[in-house]
C-alpha positions, 0 to 999 in steps of 0.5 A, spaced: 699 122 753 699 129 750 693 133 750 695 136 743 692 142 739 688 136 735 685 133 742 684 140 745 680 142 739 676 136 738 674 136 746 672 143 744 667 141 740 665 135 744 663 140 749 659 145 745 655 140 741 653 137 747 652 142 751 647 144 746 644 138 744 644 134 750 646 127 746 652 123 745 657 126 741 659 121 734 666 123 730 661 124 724 658 129 727 665 131 729 666 131 720 661 137 719 664 141 726 672 142 725 672 140 717 679 137 715 679 131 719 677 124 717 671 120 721 677 115 723 682 121 725 676 124 730 675 117 732 682 115 734 683 122 737 676 122 742 678 114 744 685 117 746 681 122 750 677 117 754 683 114 756 686 120 758 679 121 762 676 127 758 670 123 755 667 117 757 662 112 753 655 111 756 653 106 752 657 101 747 655 104 740 653 111 743 657 117 742 662 121 747 659 125 753 664 130 756 667 129 763 668 134 769 676 134 767 673 136 760 668 141 763 674 143 768 679 143 762 674 146 757 672 152 762 678 154 765 683 154 757 678 152 751 672 156 752 670 162 748 665 166 752 660 169 748 660 177 749 653 180 751 650 184 745 649 192 747 640 191 747 642 184 752 646 189 757 642 195 756 636 191 758 639 188 765 642 195 768 634 198 767 632 191 770 637 192 775 636 200 776 629 198 778 631 197 784 633 203 787 638 204 793 634 198 797 639 193 797 634 187 798 631 190 792 637 190 787 639 184 788 632 180 786 633 184 780 640 182 779 637 174 780 630 175 777 635 177 770 640 171 771 634 166 771 632 170 766 638 170 762 641 162 763 635 159 764 637 156 771 636 158 777 639 164 781 642 165 788 644 172 792 647 172 798 647 178 802 653 180 808 651 183 814 658 187 815 661 187 823 659 195 824 652 194 822 647 197 827 640 197 828 637 203 825 630 203 826 624 197 831 617 197 832 612 192 835 606 191 832 600 189 835 596 183 832 592 181 837 592 181 845 597 175 844 601 176 838 605 182 835 609 184 829 617 185 830 620 189 825 627 191 825 631 196 820 638 196 819 643 201 817 644 197 811 637 198 809 635 190 810 627 189 813 626 183 817 620 182 821 618 176 825 610 175 828 610 173 835 605 169 840 606 171 848 603 167 853 602 173 857 598 180 854 601 184 849 597 191 853 599 199 850 603 199 856 607 192 855 608 196 848 610 202 850 616 200 855 619 195 850 618 202 844 621 206 850 627 201 851 628 200 843 629 208 842 633 209 848 638 202 849 638 199 842 638 204 837 644 204 834 647 198 837 651 193 833 648 187 831 653 183 833 653 186 840 647 183 841 647 176 844 644 172 849 648 175 854 647 182 853 640 180 853 639 176 860 644 183 862 638 188 859 632 185 862 636 184 869 637 192 867 630 194 867 628 192 874 620 189 876 619 192 868 624 186 865 619 181 866 614 183 862 618 184 857 622 177 856 618 174 852 619 181 847 626 181 848 627 175 847 623 175 840 627 181 838 634 178 839 632 170 835 630 177 830 637 180 830 641 173 829 637 171 824 638 179 821 646 178 822 646 172 818 648 172 811 641 173 807 640 166 801 635 169 797 633 163 790 629 165 784 627 161 778 628 155 781 622 152 776 628 152 771 631 147 774 625 142 771 626 143 763 633 139 764 633 132 763 639 131 768 635 134 773 629 129 774 623 131 779 625 126 784 632 130 784 629 138 783 625 137 790 632 135 794 635 141 790 629 145 792 629 142 799 637 143 800 636 151 796 631 151 804 638 150 808 641 157 807 647 156 812 649 150 808 648 153 801 652 159 803 658 155 806 658 151 799 659 159 796 664 159 801 669 154 798 675 155 793 673 155 786 676 154 779 679 161 775 671 162 773 667 161 779 665 154 778 663 148 783 661 142 780 656 139 784 659 132 784 666 135 788 661 137 794 658 133 799 651 134 797 647 128 794 643 133 790 647 137 787 651 131 783 649 132 777 649 140 777 655 145 777 654 151 780 657 159 776 658 163 783 661 170 783 664 175 789 661 182 788 660 188 792 656 194 791 660 201 789 658 203 796 663 198 798 659 196 805 655 191 801 658 184 800 656 177 798 655 172 793 651 172 786 651 166 781 647 161 779 645 153 779 644 149 774 646 143 770 653 140 768 651 141 762 650 149 762 652 153 756 659 156 760 660 160 755 654 166 755 653 164 763 660 165 766 660 173 762 651 174 763 654 173 772 661 177 770 656 183 767 651 183 772 657 183 779 661 188 774 654 192 775 653 191 782 659 194 783 658 201 780 651 202 784 651 206 790 646 204 795 647 211 800 
């Protein structure tokens, strides 16, 4: 059966009305929206759209709601993307500019802006370039058996790890470690620091090696963590405002947010024309009533890349969400963090 222009117009109207109200859409409601079509004609066309898999009827006497197939067609071909008002563009630009040259603060600002204007949970990832180097290392004693290791990369990312040691963290141990960090580690690429290199490094220290084993091992763990893509989520509480996302489902999503690698692997999957991933198309039950809109960003200097987007209900306002993410992505592309 052919999807005529009239069917497309009716389908688009159903999607927009359902996004706006959250209630099944009936033929009488569409009469006012479309104009010029009788309720009987709209009802017949909607019946065809059900047969074609674009609409479904949740209850016998209720109106129709869009299916994933309908949302996909709407997003790819029928959507009328809203243009952001100039005042809103300026407000977004000011908010992101507050991050300055700090990559983490810039992405945090971008995520906060997206969460605010879309009413969804915003996600950002920061990927580590293969050439990223160790820019600085500090070890700050926090007690006799504990210390805070701080790592700064050439990409401007700061990571820290509070560690407890079985042996005492003496001034001599701290001095040995800082000398090692300054003479050997600073300036090396993150990717060159692995289990084998740690063992080689410790062996090269001779008698001092045993004393530094716990600290160097903890540093290795921190470097490995810093070398992975970092995921940040903001505006999680927004998800609690949608009836499609029950409190139980929201808790499942919040738990999923703690599994960085799973979310990042999801973002790396093929996406539709506008970067939309429907949760029901993934293997995560927590997302079966949600969808993601994701865009890949590259900061202006070209050394920082990752994903930025939102997670919300399937019934999200794609007309507004998609151009909002596009605007923020373009804005990030104009920022130079050098």
